[in-house]
C-alpha positions, 0 to 999 in steps of 0.5 A, a space after each residue: 292227729 298228734 298221736 295213736 290212743 294206745 288201746 288195749 282188750 278186754 276180751 278177744 271174742 266175737 265182739 272184738 272181732 266185728 271191731 277188729 278190721 276198724 282198729 287194724 285200719 284207723 292209725 288214731 288207733 294202737 292196740 297194744 295189749 290185751 287179755 283173755 281166757 283163751 291162751 290161744 287168742 293171748 299169743 295169737 294177739 301178742 305175734 301179731 300186733 307185737 302187743 303185750 298180752 295178759 292173763 287178767 284184766 287188772 293186769 292190764 289196767 294196770 299197764 301205764 302205757 295203756 291209755 284207754 280200755 275197750 272192754 269187750 267181755 261177756 255181757 255179765 263182767 262189764 260192770 267189774 271191768 269197767 270199774 277196774 278200768 276206771 280206778 287205773 285211770 283209763 277212759 273207757 268204751 264199753 259194748 253193748 248192753 252196757 249192763 244187766 241192771 240199772 243199778 250195774 250202769 249207775 255204778 259204772 257211770 259213778 266209777 267213771 265220775 268219781 275216776 275223772 275218765 271217759 265213759 262210752 258205750 258202743 258199738 251200737 249201730 246209732 253210732 253208724 254214718 247212716 243214722 248220724 246223717 239221717 240225724 242231722 237231716 232232722 235236724 235241720 228242720 227242713 222236714 219238720 219234726 219227727 213224729 213216728 219211727 218203724 224199725 224192723 229186722 229179721 235175722 238168723 241171731 238165734 242160730 249162731 253159735 252160743 254159749 248157755 248164759 247166752 241162751 239164759 236171760 237171767 244172764 244176758 242171754 236172748 236178743 232184747 239185751 243184744 239186739 234191741 240194744 241197737 235197735 233202741 239206741 237208734 230210735 232214740 237218736 232219730 227221735 230227739 226226745 226223751 223216751 217216756 214209756 214202753 208197751 212190749 210183747 216178746 217171743 220164745 217158741 222154740 224149746 231147744 233154744 229157750 229165750 227171747 227169739 223175737 220183741 215187739 215194743 211200742 216206745 213213747 216219747 216226751 214231744 208226742 212221738 212214737 217208734 215201734 220196734 219189731 226184731 226176729 232172730 228166728 232165721 227164716 225172713 230176713 229184713 237185708 232183702 229190704 236193703 238190696 241184700 247188702 248186709 248188717 256189717 256192710 257186706 254185699 250178701 248172696 241171699 240163695 246161698 246164705 239161706 238156712 245156712 245158719 240153722 244147718 251149721 248148727 246141726 253140727 253141734 251136738 253137745 253145748 262144748 261143740 257150740 262153744 268150739 264152733 263159737 270161739 271159731 268165728 272168735 279172733 284167736 285161730 283164725 288170726 286177723 286176716 279172717 276178719 278183714 272188710 273187703 273193698 266192696 263195702 258199704 255202711 253199716 246198718 240194722 234193718 228197715 227203719 223208716 223216720 216218719 217226719 211231718 213233710 216226709 219220710 226218711 229211710 236209712 240206707 247202705 248208701 244214703 238217705 232215701 227222702 220220700 217228700 210230697 212231690 217227690 222222692 230222692 237218694 241224699 248219697 252218702 259217701 262210701 266208708 274207708 274205714 268200716 266202722 270209723 264213727 266209733 273211732 271218731 267218739 272214742 278218739 275225740 272223747 279221750 284225746 280231745 276231751 269231748 263230751 261223747 254222744 253214747 256216755 254212761 248216761 246215754 247206756 243207762 238210758 238204753 238198758 232201762 229200755 231193754 229191762 222194760 220190754 223184758 218187764 211189760 211182755 212179763 207182766 202186760 203193763 206198760 212201763 214207765 222209764 226215770 232213766 233217760 236221757 
């Protein structure tokens, strides 16, 4: 490393707080600027990082000291913020989902191409080392071709504090845009073939949180393989039970202490304003960076139960490695624990922005994921299988 990548942040909300331990610990990143509508968040950022803060995104993008921008604003603002960063010649990491429509995603790709800057989409759990390692194992040919993938995740997503638009599908709310993006990325990464079609169902069965809280989808791939994706955010069963009670962020969990906590905490919010206040308390600002430090006992991030069925073995990514179920024996292929959580995101961002390496999680990759998320919603609405056009 010759010098760190000088990164500006658009949006100091929950997505940023989950990346903050990575940015703090990785010497390849220098946090030099930020913007957020909340004054307290901007003031805290300026104090803790000795960085510039701005009231609007364009002022940040215009700062010549900023070399790349992390767009972590709410979904509906991604297209404008990416186009603004590209106009000022900044490389871009935009949170998933990159956009709420295929047309918006294509606008973002075109803006980056015209400005000759790199566009990456993430964090997504397809960056996580257990899935990247499984992909490498598949590509080695040692286990034959991928024939089927099953992905299952049950969480409390719908009962975490939300802004009103996060419970409105038309504005990017619900589990399909926010959570299916992870699962779709993972199965696409592991399948290693273009997706061709989607058939899906969605669940919306809590009138007080009236958006998609669950889905089940089948994805067909060009090489004849297929994947089954199931997700529930209704805060009952938790698939971390299948992961040895290691949480999504690689943290050890106390199953008894955490059970029912999300629903119980949400009862404290009697108005939408109360819920927004609760959500802001989980974001960067009054709590500062110390509230988001990674613990010492850390495993790799994951996104629930995944099994990749190859011709001669089943492969199961885990927080500490990949379990291999062969014809006669089974074993764990261990991977080293993370020194820095989510460092794989910085690996790809730094190599792309500073070294010119083509990214895996490119704008085109993000468009393909957005297309499948939209296909899940449309298939559930129409009862039809959806053909795909924008896959890579």
